[in-house]
FIGU-865235 format. One line per field, with one value per atom (N, C-alpha, C): residue number from 1; z, y, x. Coordinates in Angstrom, 2 decimals, always signed. Atoms other than C-alpha are relative to their C-alpha. Example, Ala and Ser with C-alpha at 12.3 -4.5 7.8 and 13.67 -1.06 7.14 Angstrom:
# residues 2
i = c(1:1:1:2:2:2)
pz = c(+0.00:+7.80:+0.00:-0.06:+7.14:+0.73)
py = c(-1.19:-4.50:+1.20:-1.19:-1.06:+1.09)
px = c(+0.89:+12.30:+0.90:-0.82:+13.67:-0.77)
# end
This chain:
# residues 275
i = c(1:1:1:2:2:2:3:3:3:4:4:4:5:5:5:6:6:6:7:7:7:8:8:8:9:9:9:10:10:10:11:11:11:12:12:12:13:13:13:14:14:14:15:15:15:16:16:16:17:17:17:18:18:18:19:19:19:20:20:20:21:21:21:22:22:22:23:23:23:24:24:24:25:25:25:26:26:26:27:27:27:28:28:28:29:29:29:30:30:30:31:31:31:32:32:32:33:33:33:34:34:34:35:35:35:36:36:36:37:37:37:38:38:38:39:39:39:40:40:40:41:41:41:42:42:42:43:43:43:44:44:44:45:45:45:46:46:46:47:47:47:48:48:48:49:49:49:50:50:50:51:51:51:52:52:52:53:53:53:54:54:54:55:55:55:56:56:56:57:57:57:58:58:58:59:59:59:60:60:60:61:61:61:62:62:62:63:63:63:64:64:64:65:65:65:66:66:66:67:67:67:68:68:68:69:69:69:70:70:70:71:71:71:72:72:72:73:73:73:74:74:74:75:75:75:76:76:76:77:77:77:78:78:78:79:79:79:80:80:80:81:81:81:82:82:82:83:83:83:84:84:84:85:85:85:86:86:86:87:87:87:88:88:88:89:89:89:90:90:90:91:91:91:92:92:92:93:93:93:94:94:94:95:95:95:96:96:96:97:97:97:98:98:98:99:99:99:100:100:100:101:101:101:102:102:102:103:103:103:104:104:104:105:105:105:106:106:106:107:107:107:108:108:108:109:109:109:110:110:110:111:111:111:112:112:112:113:113:113:114:114:114:115:115:115:116:116:116:117:117:117:118:118:118:119:119:119:120:120:120:121:121:121:122:122:122:123:123:123:124:124:124:125:125:125:126:126:126:127:127:127:128:128:128:129:129:129:130:130:130:131:131:131:132:132:132:133:133:133:134:134:134:135:135:135:136:136:136:137:137:137:138:138:138:139:139:139:140:140:140:141:141:141:142:142:142:143:143:143:144:144:144:145:145:145:146:146:146:147:147:147:148:148:148:149:149:149:150:150:150:151:151:151:152:152:152:153:153:153:154:154:154:155:155:155:156:156:156:157:157:157:158:158:158:159:159:159:160:160:160:161:161:161:162:162:162:163:163:163:164:164:164:165:165:165:166:166:166:167:167:167:168:168:168:169:169:169:170:170:170:171:171:171:172:172:172:173:173:173:174:174:174:175:175:175:176:176:176:177:177:177:178:178:178:179:179:179:180:180:180:181:181:181:182:182:182:183:183:183:184:184:184:185:185:185:186:186:186:187:187:187:188:188:188:189:189:189:190:190:190:191:191:191:192:192:192:193:193:193:194:194:194:195:195:195:196:196:196:197:197:197:198:198:198:199:199:199:200:200:200:201:201:201:202:202:202:203:203:203:204:204:204:205:205:205:206:206:206:207:207:207:208:208:208:209:209:209:210:210:210:211:211:211:212:212:212:213:213:213:214:214:214:215:215:215:216:216:216:217:217:217:218:218:218:219:219:219:220:220:220:221:221:221:222:222:222:223:223:223:224:224:224:225:225:225:226:226:226:227:227:227:228:228:228:229:229:229:230:230:230:231:231:231:232:232:232:233:233:233:234:234:234:235:235:235:236:236:236:237:237:237:238:238:238:239:239:239:240:240:240:241:241:241:242:242:242:243:243:243:244:244:244:245:245:245:246:246:246:247:247:247:248:248:248:249:249:249:250:250:250:251:251:251:252:252:252:253:253:253:254:254:254:255:255:255:256:256:256:257:257:257:258:258:258:259:259:259:260:260:260:261:261:261:262:262:262:263:263:263:264:264:264:265:265:265:266:266:266:267:267:267:268:268:268:269:269:269:270:270:270:271:271:271:272:272:272:273:273:273:274:274:274:275:275:275)
pz = c(+0.61:-96.49:+0.14:-0.08:-96.09:-1.30:+1.28:-98.55:-0.87:+1.08:-101.67:-1.23:+0.95:-104.47:-1.07:+1.12:-107.40:+0.39:-0.47:-105.39:+0.29:-0.34:-104.23:-1.22:+1.22:-107.66:-0.69:+0.53:-108.81:+0.93:-0.96:-105.65:-0.11:+0.11:-106.33:-1.22:+1.21:-109.85:+0.42:-0.41:-108.29:+0.80:-0.86:-105.72:-0.89:+0.87:-108.58:-0.64:+0.74:-110.50:+0.84:-0.89:-107.51:+0.82:-0.62:-106.33:+1.42:-1.44:-103.07:+0.01:-0.04:-102.22:+0.65:-0.43:-101.66:+0.94:-1.01:-98.53:+0.01:-0.01:-98.63:+0.84:-0.88:-96.16:-0.06:+0.02:-95.89:+1.31:-1.32:-93.25:-0.40:+0.19:-92.77:+0.88:-0.87:-89.99:+0.57:-0.44:-88.19:+0.98:-0.97:-85.36:-0.74:+0.74:-87.79:-0.71:+0.85:-90.07:+0.92:-0.89:-87.10:+0.31:-0.22:-86.34:-1.30:+1.15:-89.94:-0.32:+0.19:-90.23:+0.84:-0.89:-87.26:-0.38:+0.46:-89.04:-1.17:+1.18:-91.98:-1.34:+1.26:-94.46:-0.98:+1.02:-97.76:-0.49:+0.55:-98.84:+0.85:-0.60:-97.22:-1.12:+0.80:-99.24:+0.79:-0.56:-98.23:-0.97:+0.98:-99.88:+0.22:-0.12:-100.64:+0.77:-0.92:-98.58:+1.37:-1.24:-95.73:+0.03:+0.03:-96.85:+0.68:-0.63:-95.65:+1.45:-1.33:-92.72:+0.98:-0.90:-91.24:+0.02:+0.11:-92.49:+0.07:-0.27:-92.36:-1.31:+1.13:-96.00:-0.49:+0.47:-97.81:-1.18:+0.98:-100.59:-0.02:-0.01:-101.66:-0.76:+1.03:-104.01:+0.61:-0.61:-101.51:+0.52:-0.40:-100.69:-0.91:+0.80:-101.89:-0.01:+0.05:-102.78:+1.37:-1.27:-99.53:+1.09:-0.91:-97.64:-0.18:+0.33:-99.42:+0.30:-0.40:-98.92:+1.46:-1.48:-95.28:+0.58:-0.58:-94.59:-0.47:+0.42:-96.78:+0.66:-0.82:-95.05:+1.43:-1.35:-91.67:-0.02:+0.10:-92.79:-0.14:+0.22:-93.97:+1.39:-1.27:-90.55:+0.88:-0.84:-88.87:-0.56:+0.70:-91.32:-1.05:+0.92:-92.71:-0.97:+0.84:-94.17:-0.85:+0.68:-95.65:-1.46:+1.37:-99.37:+0.12:-0.25:-99.49:-1.42:+1.16:-102.33:+0.43:-0.23:-102.31:-1.08:+1.02:-104.00:-0.60:+0.65:-106.47:+0.04:-0.18:-105.43:-1.22:+1.13:-107.60:-0.59:+0.78:-110.24:+0.14:+0.03:-109.53:-1.22:+1.24:-112.77:-1.17:+1.03:-114.77:-0.96:+0.71:-116.12:-1.07:+0.96:-117.78:+0.33:-0.21:-118.15:+0.74:-0.73:-116.74:+1.50:-1.45:-113.52:+0.48:-0.38:-113.43:+0.43:-0.32:-113.56:+1.28:-1.17:-111.05:+1.37:-1.25:-108.52:+0.33:-0.23:-108.91:+0.70:-0.59:-108.21:+1.43:-1.45:-105.16:+1.02:-1.01:-103.56:+0.25:-0.16:-104.07:+0.87:-0.67:-102.93:+1.42:-1.26:-100.29:+0.80:-0.72:-99.43:+0.32:-0.34:-99.27:-0.36:+0.38:-101.08:-0.97:+0.92:-103.19:-1.39:+1.28:-105.85:+0.17:+0.02:-106.78:-0.60:+0.54:-107.64:-0.57:+0.58:-110.08:-0.54:+0.41:-111.12:-1.46:+1.32:-114.49:-1.02:+1.08:-117.75:-1.41:+1.29:-120.50:-0.66:+0.74:-123.20:+0.74:-0.66:-121.28:+1.24:-1.20:-118.16:-0.39:+0.51:-120.12:-0.34:+0.43:-121.49:+1.29:-1.24:-117.98:+0.68:-0.61:-116.73:-0.72:+0.74:-119.52:+0.32:-0.24:-118.78:+1.42:-1.42:-114.95:+0.12:-0.05:-115.44:-0.67:+0.56:-117.75:+0.85:-1.03:-114.88:+1.10:-0.88:-113.06:+1.33:-1.15:-110.67:-0.39:+0.14:-110.30:+0.19:-0.13:-110.83:+0.10:-0.12:-109.64:-0.62:+0.62:-111.67:+0.82:-0.87:-110.42:-0.89:+0.86:-112.47:+0.69:-0.60:-111.84:+0.63:-0.70:-109.16:+0.46:-0.28:-109.07:+0.79:-0.92:-106.08:-0.55:+0.50:-107.80:-1.09:+1.04:-110.48:+0.61:-0.77:-107.81:-0.68:+0.59:-109.40:-1.35:+1.30:-112.85:+0.02:-0.15:-111.65:+0.68:-0.81:-109.53:+1.28:-1.30:-106.38:-0.09:-0.05:-105.29:-0.55:+0.67:-107.73:-0.64:+0.65:-108.95:-1.54:+1.52:-112.46:-0.70:+0.93:-115.33:-0.01:-0.07:-115.06:-1.36:+1.45:-118.78:-0.80:+1.01:-121.64:-0.50:+0.50:-122.95:+1.07:-1.05:-119.58:+0.32:-0.23:-119.00:-0.96:+1.00:-122.30:+0.12:-0.15:-121.70:+1.11:-1.17:-118.30:-0.31:+0.39:-119.65:-0.98:+0.97:-122.59:+0.78:-0.74:-120.17:+0.85:-0.78:-117.86:-0.77:+0.96:-120.78:-0.46:+0.48:-122.00:+1.15:-1.13:-118.55:+0.24:-0.17:-118.25:-1.10:+1.16:-121.72:+0.33:-0.35:-120.38:+1.04:-0.92:-117.65:+1.46:-1.37:-114.37:+0.54:-0.73:-111.89:+0.66:-0.78:-110.22:-0.28:+0.44:-110.80:+1.15:-0.96:-108.18:-0.75:+0.65:-109.20:+1.07:-1.02:-107.13:-0.56:+0.25:-107.16:-1.30:+1.31:-110.14:+0.25:-0.10:-110.66:+0.13:-0.36:-109.42:-1.27:+1.18:-112.81:-0.88:+0.78:-114.51:+0.63:-0.72:-111.87:-0.33:+0.34:-112.54:-1.48:+1.34:-116.25:-0.22:+0.08:-115.90:+0.63:-0.67:-113.51:-0.87:+0.82:-116.05:-1.25:+1.28:-118.89:+0.17:-0.21:-117.28:+0.81:-0.71:-116.03:+1.36:-1.20:-113.28:+1.13:-0.95:-109.92:+0.06:-0.19:-109.45:+1.54:-1.34:-105.99:+0.04:-0.09:-105.27:+1.24:-1.04:-103.10:-0.43:+0.40:-103.43:-1.42:+1.44:-106.55:+0.16:-0.22:-105.07:+0.19:-0.41:-104.69:-1.00:+0.97:-107.92:-0.56:+0.25:-107.74:+0.71:-0.61:-106.65:+1.38:-1.42:-103.42:+0.27:-0.50:-101.36:+0.65:-0.84:-99.95:+0.69:-0.89:-97.19:+0.66:-0.87:-95.42:+1.41:-1.44:-91.97:+0.91:-0.98:-90.21:-0.19:+0.32:-91.98:+0.66:-0.53:-91.11:+1.51:-1.48:-87.51:+0.72:-0.63:-86.86:+0.63:-0.63:-86.35:-1.11:+1.05:-88.97:-0.01:+0.09:-89.41:-1.37:+1.34:-93.05:+0.00:+0.04:-93.59:-1.31:+1.23:-97.28:+0.09:-0.10:-97.87:-0.23:+0.20:-98.95:+1.12:-1.10:-95.66:+1.06:-1.10:-93.00:+1.15:-1.13:-89.53:+0.80:-0.84:-87.61:+1.49:-1.36:-84.50:+0.03:-0.15:-83.04:+0.91:-0.63:-82.16:+0.53:-0.47:-81.76:+1.40:-1.37:-78.89:+0.97:-0.98:-77.36:+0.47:-0.34:-77.52:+0.90:-0.89:-76.09:+1.46:-1.40:-73.21:+0.72:-0.67:-72.47:+0.44:-0.37:-72.50:+1.16:-1.10:-70.22:+1.35:-1.18:-67.83:+0.55:-0.36:-67.80:+0.76:-0.69:-66.96:+1.33:-1.24:-64.19:+1.01:-1.05:-62.57:+0.31:-0.28:-62.87:+1.05:-0.82:-61.27:+1.42:-1.24:-58.50:+0.72:-0.64:-57.80:-0.15:+0.15:-58.67:-0.99:+0.81:-61.43:+0.15:-0.10:-61.08:+1.35:-1.28:-58.38:+0.18:-0.38:-56.78:-1.09:+1.02:-59.62:-1.32:+1.10:-62.13:+0.11:-0.25:-60.69:-0.52:+0.45:-62.21:-1.57:+1.39:-65.90:-0.70:+0.79:-67.31:-1.45:+1.31:-71.02:-0.31:+0.11:-70.92:+1.37:-1.29:-68.12:+0.53:-0.47:-68.15:+0.62:-0.57:-67.14:+1.39)
py = c(+1.12:+16.70:-0.09:+0.15:+15.30:+0.40:-0.52:+16.92:-0.99:+0.55:+15.13:+0.82:-0.99:+17.68:-0.65:+0.49:+15.63:-0.60:+0.60:+13.82:+1.09:-1.11:+17.17:+0.70:-0.50:+18.63:-0.85:+0.89:+15.66:+0.06:-0.11:+15.89:+1.30:-1.16:+19.46:-0.05:+0.23:+18.59:-0.90:+1.05:+15.60:+0.79:-0.83:+18.05:+0.70:-0.76:+20.21:-0.92:+0.95:+17.26:-0.55:+0.48:+16.02:+0.98:-0.97:+19.32:+0.29:-0.21:+19.36:+1.31:-1.42:+22.96:-0.09:-0.14:+23.78:+1.19:-1.04:+25.79:+0.48:-0.62:+28.16:+1.22:-1.20:+30.81:+0.37:-0.50:+32.92:-0.33:-0.02:+32.64:+0.50:-0.69:+34.39:-0.31:+0.44:+32.87:-1.37:+1.33:+29.61:-0.31:+0.26:+30.09:+0.03:-0.03:+31.03:-1.38:+1.28:+28.00:-1.17:+1.03:+25.74:-0.16:+0.01:+26.73:-0.52:+0.37:+26.38:-1.56:+1.45:+22.96:-0.95:+0.78:+21.78:+0.01:-0.11:+22.74:-0.93:+0.75:+21.24:+0.65:-0.86:+23.77:-0.95:+0.74:+22.32:+0.71:-0.73:+25.02:+1.18:-1.17:+27.77:+0.86:-0.91:+30.83:+1.00:-1.09:+32.87:+1.17:-1.05:+35.98:+1.29:-1.30:+39.27:+1.05:-0.79:+40.68:+0.19:-0.24:+40.34:+1.39:-1.37:+43.75:+0.95:-0.91:+45.27:-0.44:+0.45:+43.11:-0.29:+0.18:+42.28:+1.15:-1.04:+44.95:+1.43:-1.34:+47.93:+0.91:-0.80:+49.08:+0.32:-0.34:+50.70:-0.89:+1.01:+48.02:-1.04:+1.17:+45.00:+0.30:-0.31:+46.83:-0.02:-0.08:+47.16:-1.35:+1.31:+43.47:-0.50:+0.51:+41.97:-1.49:+1.41:+38.57:-0.50:+0.35:+38.54:-0.13:+0.17:+39.14:-1.31:+1.17:+36.38:-1.33:+1.15:+33.85:-0.22:+0.16:+34.53:-0.52:+0.37:+34.31:-1.50:+1.42:+31.21:-1.07:+0.99:+29.41:-0.13:+0.07:+30.33:-0.78:+0.66:+29.07:-1.57:+1.35:+25.78:-0.64:+0.55:+25.32:-0.22:+0.22:+25.68:-0.96:+0.86:+23.54:-0.94:+0.76:+20.94:-1.02:+0.92:+18.67:+0.77:-0.68:+21.42:+0.37:-0.52:+22.36:+1.56:-1.46:+25.88:+0.60:-0.87:+28.43:+1.32:-1.40:+31.57:+0.90:-1.03:+34.73:+0.47:-0.84:+36.19:+1.41:-1.36:+39.78:+0.98:-0.91:+42.87:+0.08:-0.24:+43.14:-1.35:+1.19:+39.61:-0.85:+0.81:+38.30:+0.87:-1.01:+41.46:+0.43:-0.64:+42.47:-0.90:+0.93:+39.36:-1.42:+1.47:+35.66:-0.73:+0.63:+34.75:+0.31:-0.41:+36.63:-0.70:+0.54:+35.23:-1.54:+1.41:+31.60:-0.09:+0.08:+32.32:+0.31:-0.34:+33.94:-1.09:+1.22:+31.15:-1.12:+1.04:+28.65:+0.33:-0.31:+30.57:-0.18:+0.19:+30.43:-1.43:+1.48:+26.69:-0.53:+0.63:+25.98:+0.71:-0.60:+28.65:+0.35:-0.28:+29.54:-1.21:+1.33:+25.85:-0.12:+0.07:+26.46:-1.19:+1.01:+23.80:+0.53:-0.74:+26.34:+1.35:-1.51:+29.94:+0.44:-0.63:+32.31:+1.36:-1.33:+35.29:+0.57:-0.71:+37.91:+0.32:-0.54:+38.84:-1.11:+1.00:+37.14:+0.39:-0.54:+39.08:-0.98:+0.93:+37.45:-0.24:+0.00:+38.27:-0.85:+0.86:+36.59:-1.44:+1.32:+33.52:-0.59:+0.45:+33.24:-0.35:+0.24:+33.62:-1.24:+1.26:+30.90:-1.25:+1.13:+28.52:-0.31:+0.28:+28.99:-0.47:+0.38:+28.69:-1.48:+1.27:+25.51:-0.93:+0.81:+24.24:-0.31:+0.18:+24.59:-0.98:+0.95:+22.03:+0.61:-0.91:+24.78:+0.09:-0.26:+24.56:+1.37:-1.35:+27.81:+0.16:-0.38:+29.23:+1.36:-1.27:+32.02:+0.89:-1.02:+35.15:+1.06:-1.01:+37.38:+0.76:-0.90:+40.02:+1.16:-1.09:+42.48:-0.46:+0.45:+41.86:+1.18:-1.13:+43.95:+0.69:-0.62:+44.50:+1.00:-1.08:+46.59:+1.17:-0.89:+48.79:+1.48:-1.45:+52.02:+0.19:-0.08:+51.09:-0.05:+0.04:+50.25:+1.18:-1.15:+53.49:-0.44:+0.49:+51.52:-1.46:+1.40:+48.24:-0.15:-0.12:+48.18:-1.35:+1.22:+45.32:+0.02:+0.10:+44.14:-0.88:+0.86:+42.55:+0.43:-0.41:+44.69:+0.36:-0.26:+45.69:-1.16:+1.19:+43.32:-0.20:+0.10:+43.99:-0.64:+0.44:+43.41:-1.53:+1.42:+40.28:-1.03:+1.01:+38.61:-0.03:-0.03:+39.76:-1.08:+0.94:+37.87:-1.38:+1.26:+34.92:-0.61:+0.47:+34.62:-0.19:+0.17:+35.17:-1.26:+1.26:+32.34:-1.25:+1.08:+29.88:-0.03:-0.07:+31.05:-0.32:+0.35:+30.66:-1.35:+1.47:+27.13:-0.72:+0.58:+26.38:+0.21:-0.29:+28.01:-1.01:+0.95:+25.45:+0.12:-0.15:+26.74:-1.24:+1.13:+24.13:+0.50:-0.58:+26.58:+1.45:-1.42:+30.08:+0.72:-0.83:+32.65:+1.07:-1.00:+34.95:+1.04:-1.03:+38.15:+1.20:-1.22:+41.01:+0.00:-0.08:+40.05:-0.40:+0.43:+39.64:-1.50:+1.43:+36.38:-0.83:+0.78:+35.37:-0.19:+0.13:+35.96:-1.03:+1.04:+33.79:-1.39:+1.21:+31.04:-0.44:+0.30:+31.27:-0.48:+0.35:+31.08:-1.41:+1.30:+28.11:-1.09:+1.01:+26.25:-0.22:+0.00:+27.13:-0.70:+0.60:+25.56:-1.26:+1.23:+22.18:+0.11:-0.25:+23.51:+0.65:-0.57:+24.57:+1.57:-1.39:+28.21:+0.34:-0.46:+29.91:+1.40:-1.35:+32.95:+0.79:-1.02:+36.02:+1.22:-1.13:+38.54:-0.37:+0.35:+36.51:-0.86:+0.59:+35.05:-1.51:+1.43:+31.39:-0.94:+1.03:+29.74:-0.30:+0.29:+28.92:-1.37:+1.37:+25.69:+0.11:-0.15:+27.13:+1.40:-1.27:+30.13:+0.33:-0.41:+32.06:+1.28:-1.22:+34.68:+0.24:-0.33:+36.54:-0.26:+0.56:+35.01:+1.12:-1.14:+38.46:+0.44:-0.50:+39.36:-0.98:+1.05:+36.13:-0.10:+0.15:+36.18:+1.32:-1.22:+39.77:+0.61:-0.46:+40.70:+1.06:-1.01:+43.56:+1.25:-1.25:+47.17:+0.00:+0.02:+46.33:-1.00:+0.91:+44.77:+0.12:+0.02:+44.11:-0.41:+0.27:+43.86:-1.52:+1.43:+40.16:-0.86:+0.79:+39.09:-0.37:+0.38:+37.18:-0.24:+0.22:+37.36:-1.19:+1.20:+34.04:+0.14:-0.25:+35.53:+1.53:-1.37:+38.94:-0.06:+0.07:+38.44:+1.29:-1.33:+42.18:+0.20:-0.29:+42.34:-1.07:+1.02:+38.99:+0.29:-0.32:+40.00:+1.16:-1.22:+43.48:-0.35:+0.45:+41.94:-0.76:+0.85:+39.46:+0.97:-0.91:+42.20:+0.84:-0.72:+44.23:-0.71:+0.96:+41.33:-0.13:+0.10:+40.87:+1.22:-1.29:+44.57:+0.16:-0.09:+44.54:-0.92:+0.93:+41.50:+0.38:-0.54:+42.93:+1.09:-1.10:+46.13:-0.34:+0.37:+44.42:-0.99:+0.99:+41.87:-1.34:+1.37:+38.93:-0.90:+0.71:+37.99:+0.63:+1.46:+36.42:-0.51:+0.86:+33.98:-0.89:+0.95:+31.42:-0.93:+1.06:+28.93:+0.63:-0.61:+31.44:+0.57:-0.56:+32.17:-0.89:+0.80:+29.34:-0.05:-0.15:+29.19:-1.23:+1.10:+25.79:-0.08:+0.05:+25.35:-1.40:+1.50:+21.47:-0.48:+0.67:+19.15:-0.41:+0.44:+18.03:+1.12:-1.08:+21.52:+0.23)
px = c(-0.52:-56.44:+1.54:-1.42:-52.99:+0.65:-0.52:-50.68:+0.88:-0.84:-49.42:-0.36:+0.27:-49.09:-1.03:+0.77:-50.33:-1.43:+1.32:-53.05:-0.91:+0.90:-54.36:-0.50:+0.46:-54.47:-1.10:+1.05:-56.51:-1.21:+1.13:-58.61:-0.90:+0.84:-59.62:-0.84:+0.89:-60.87:-1.12:+1.04:-62.75:-1.12:+0.97:-64.31:-0.98:+0.82:-65.58:-1.01:+0.92:-67.00:-1.10:+1.01:-68.77:-0.86:+0.69:-70.03:+0.26:-0.34:-68.17:+0.82:-0.68:-67.12:+1.36:-1.31:-63.54:+0.19:-0.14:-62.63:+1.47:-1.38:-59.61:-0.02:-0.13:-58.37:+1.37:-1.33:-55.30:+0.58:-0.84:-52.55:+1.28:-1.31:-49.35:+1.16:-1.01:-47.45:-0.24:+0.03:-46.86:-1.23:+1.07:-49.43:-1.32:+1.23:-52.19:-0.06:-0.07:-51.16:-0.36:+0.34:-51.37:-1.44:+1.57:-55.02:-0.66:+0.67:-55.91:+0.18:-0.22:-54.31:-0.70:+0.71:-56.24:-1.49:+1.40:-59.52:-0.29:+0.47:-61.38:+0.31:-0.39:-59.75:+0.74:-0.68:-58.66:+1.29:-1.18:-56.13:+0.28:-0.50:-54.00:+0.47:-0.58:-53.34:+0.86:-0.79:-50.36:-0.18:+0.36:-51.86:+0.92:-0.74:-50.01:-0.96:+0.87:-53.06:+0.78:-0.80:-50.48:+0.51:-0.45:-49.36:-0.91:+1.05:-52.64:-0.27:+0.44:-53.61:+1.10:-1.11:-50.23:+1.05:-1.09:-47.83:-0.49:+0.62:-50.23:+0.05:-0.03:-49.86:-1.50:+1.28:-52.81:-0.53:+0.34:-52.75:+1.14:-0.96:-50.71:+1.26:-1.10:-48.21:+1.37:-1.33:-45.43:+0.56:-0.45:-45.17:+1.07:-1.10:-41.88:+0.13:-0.32:-40.61:+0.49:-0.49:-38.73:-1.04:+1.17:-41.97:-0.63:+0.78:-43.73:+0.80:-0.78:-40.88:+0.02:-0.05:-40.58:-1.24:+1.25:-44.30:-0.40:+0.33:-44.78:+0.72:-0.82:-41.96:-0.54:+0.56:-43.48:-1.24:+1.24:-46.81:+0.34:-0.40:-45.19:+0.44:-0.38:-43.59:-1.15:+1.25:-47.04:-0.88:+1.00:-48.84:+0.77:-0.84:-46.41:-0.67:+0.72:-49.09:-1.11:+1.03:-51.39:+0.41:-0.25:-51.63:+0.00:-0.27:-50.25:+0.24:-0.16:-50.55:+0.56:-0.57:-48.30:-0.17:+0.09:-49.08:+1.24:-1.14:-46.54:-0.35:+0.26:-46.28:+0.17:-0.12:-46.40:+1.32:-1.29:-43.66:+0.92:-0.85:-42.36:-0.19:+0.23:-43.75:-0.43:+0.42:-44.49:+1.06:-1.05:-41.14:+0.73:-0.62:-39.65:-0.40:+0.36:-40.46:+0.99:-1.08:-37.11:-0.21:+0.27:-37.89:-1.17:+1.26:-41.37:+0.25:-0.34:-39.94:+0.83:-0.84:-37.25:-0.70:+0.64:-39.53:-1.07:+1.01:-42.15:+0.75:-0.68:-39.49:+0.48:-0.42:-38.26:-1.05:+1.03:-41.65:-0.29:+0.06:-41.61:+1.09:-1.08:-38.12:+0.39:-0.37:-37.37:-1.34:+1.25:-41.00:-0.84:+0.60:-41.98:-1.48:+1.32:-45.29:-0.16:+0.32:-47.03:-0.31:+0.42:-48.19:+0.05:-0.03:-48.17:-1.27:+1.24:-50.96:+0.54:-0.34:-50.61:-1.28:+1.19:-53.07:-0.06:+0.18:-54.48:-0.24:+0.35:-55.60:+0.40:-0.49:-53.90:+0.87:-0.88:-51.81:+1.36:-1.26:-48.62:-0.07:+0.22:-50.04:-0.11:+0.06:-50.93:+1.32:-1.33:-47.44:+0.81:-0.61:-46.03:-0.44:+0.54:-48.29:+0.55:-0.51:-47.28:+1.42:-1.46:-43.61:+0.26:-0.11:-44.03:-0.47:+0.39:-46.03:+0.98:-1.12:-43.30:+1.19:-1.08:-40.92:-0.60:+0.66:-43.22:-0.54:+0.58:-44.66:-1.56:+1.45:-48.50:-0.40:+0.35:-50.21:-1.53:+1.43:-53.54:-0.16:+0.24:-54.98:-0.86:+0.88:-56.93:-0.29:+0.49:-59.07:-1.14:+1.01:-61.74:+0.63:-0.69:-60.89:+1.33:-1.33:-57.15:+0.64:-0.41:-55.77:+1.33:-1.28:-52.34:-0.29:+0.38:-54.29:-0.78:+0.93:-55.85:+0.22:-0.15:-54.37:-0.67:+0.53:-55.49:-1.55:+1.43:-59.03:-0.58:+0.58:-59.22:-0.54:+0.58:-59.85:-0.44:+0.46:-61.31:-1.38:+1.22:-64.10:-0.49:+0.55:-66.38:+0.37:-0.40:-65.27:-0.98:+0.88:-67.17:-1.42:+1.51:-70.31:-0.53:+0.54:-70.53:+0.10:-0.04:-71.25:+1.49:-1.31:-67.73:+0.96:-0.80:-66.01:-0.37:+0.44:-68.18:+0.60:-0.52:-67.09:+1.63:-1.47:-63.40:+0.38:-0.39:-63.27:-0.32:+0.33:-65.02:+1.11:-1.03:-62.54:+1.35:-1.21:-59.62:+0.02:+0.07:-60.84:+0.31:-0.16:-60.95:+1.49:-1.32:-57.55:+1.01:-0.91:-55.96:+0.00:+0.05:-57.23:+0.89:-0.78:-55.61:+1.47:-1.39:-52.45:+0.61:-0.43:-52.28:-0.25:+0.31:-53.73:-0.79:+0.78:-55.13:-1.32:+1.05:-57.54:-0.09:+0.22:-58.98:-0.75:+0.65:-59.75:-0.82:+0.90:-62.68:-0.32:+0.22:-62.72:-0.81:+0.79:-65.31:-0.61:+0.72:-67.29:-1.53:+1.54:-71.21:-0.06:+0.22:-72.59:-0.30:+0.36:-73.98:+1.21:-1.28:-70.60:+0.81:-0.72:-68.90:-0.75:+0.78:-71.61:+0.44:-0.39:-70.90:+1.43:-1.41:-67.10:+0.09:-0.06:-67.51:-0.52:+0.57:-69.55:+0.90:-0.82:-67.14:+1.37:-1.29:-64.05:+0.00:-0.06:-63.04:+0.78:-0.78:-60.81:-0.91:+0.78:-62.19:+0.12:-0.04:-63.18:-0.26:+0.05:-62.71:-0.43:+0.50:-64.84:+0.39:-0.07:-64.15:-0.84:+0.85:-66.98:-0.49:+0.45:-68.15:-1.26:+1.31:-71.33:+0.02:+0.21:-72.64:+0.39:-0.21:-72.07:+1.36:-1.46:-68.45:+0.31:-0.35:-66.60:+0.55:-0.54:-65.29:+0.06:-0.05:-64.69:+1.37:-1.14:-61.69:-0.29:+0.11:-61.59:+1.40:-1.22:-58.82:-0.21:+0.12:-58.24:-0.48:+0.29:-58.39:-1.41:+1.46:-61.72:-0.98:+1.09:-63.64:+0.09:-0.11:-62.31:-0.19:+0.18:-63.03:+1.29:-1.25:-59.45:+0.62:-0.46:-59.19:-0.90:+0.76:-60.27:-0.66:+0.60:-61.21:-1.12:+1.05:-64.59:-0.73:+0.77:-65.54:-1.45:+1.40:-69.24:-0.22:+0.22:-68.89:+0.36:-0.58:-67.28:-1.13:+0.71:-69.11:+0.87:-0.93:-67.54:-0.46:+0.34:-67.48:+0.52:-0.45:-65.85:+0.35:-0.41:-64.85:+1.30:-1.31:-61.12:+0.39:-0.47:-60.52:-0.59:+0.68:-63.05:+0.59:-0.41:-61.89:+1.42:-1.41:-58.16:+0.11:-0.06:-58.72:-0.56:+0.54:-60.86:+1.06:-1.05:-58.06:+1.12:-1.12:-55.42:-0.35:+0.48:-57.54:+0.03:+0.00:-57.95:+1.47:-1.41:-54.14:+0.47:-0.47:-53.47:-0.69:+0.67:-56.11:+0.64:-0.55:-54.45:+1.38:-1.29:-50.96:-0.08:+0.04:-52.02:-0.65:+0.61:-54.06:+1.00:-0.96:-51.16:-0.53:+0.53:-53.32:+0.85:-0.85:-50.87:+1.36:-0.11:-48.35:-0.30:+0.15:-49.61:+1.20:-1.15:-47.35:+0.30:-0.24:-47.91:+0.55:-0.49:-46.75:+1.45:-1.28:-43.29:+1.15:-0.93:-41.45:-0.03:+0.00:-40.39:+0.36:-0.26:-40.45:-0.42:+0.46:-40.53:-0.50:+0.40:-40.81:-0.03:-0.03:-41.50:+1.33:-1.30:-37.97:+0.82:-0.67:-36.81:-0.46)
# end
């Protein structure tokens, strides 16, 4: 959809009301974003997952505001008309409300995002969301398996499995909606809990490893295209880019060594027809 912030926020609610599923995928640079923008995708998420799939970290905790601003701005250049949500990285909204507001604003102004996403549903997160929304920045929430809590969780573990945890996540979802979020990501929770949350809130829910009964889905670009060494159980691969890329690189090497490349038509270097 062509980007107009307020129209899109209304459109996402309308999609939920009409039962039209919302499609979201991550992207981290201009070339990825260009491909996503040419597809039927509704939303691009510049996720702090870039720490793992692009920068090679073991988790998302080392991603900085500088990283997020750089990659968000690159995505915007590749997809100028797409609706873009940028993750607020670890410690960018945890230490003070003033920092939370300033960092959210930076992702909108310097990172060129349309909205920000932050993790967690505690009272302090709810207050951060209220203050960020008061600065006219749309906020997407994220509860369940929140990757920035990986050390507290003891790994990437499904959340909400006990009756107490189930009720806590349900209460958090309702509270986050009241705090002002326009959308809620549900990650790594039981399918029935995701269905209950989706029915309890008027805002769209987006699942990742949360089953079928949500208002939309999000996956990591590298995972769904088979361009990652990580393969969570909930992922379906729609391509095998690792294999395709390696095959293409081997073809290039073979032709260089045989002399087949470059051929005569490859010896000139025009960037445009005018040159």
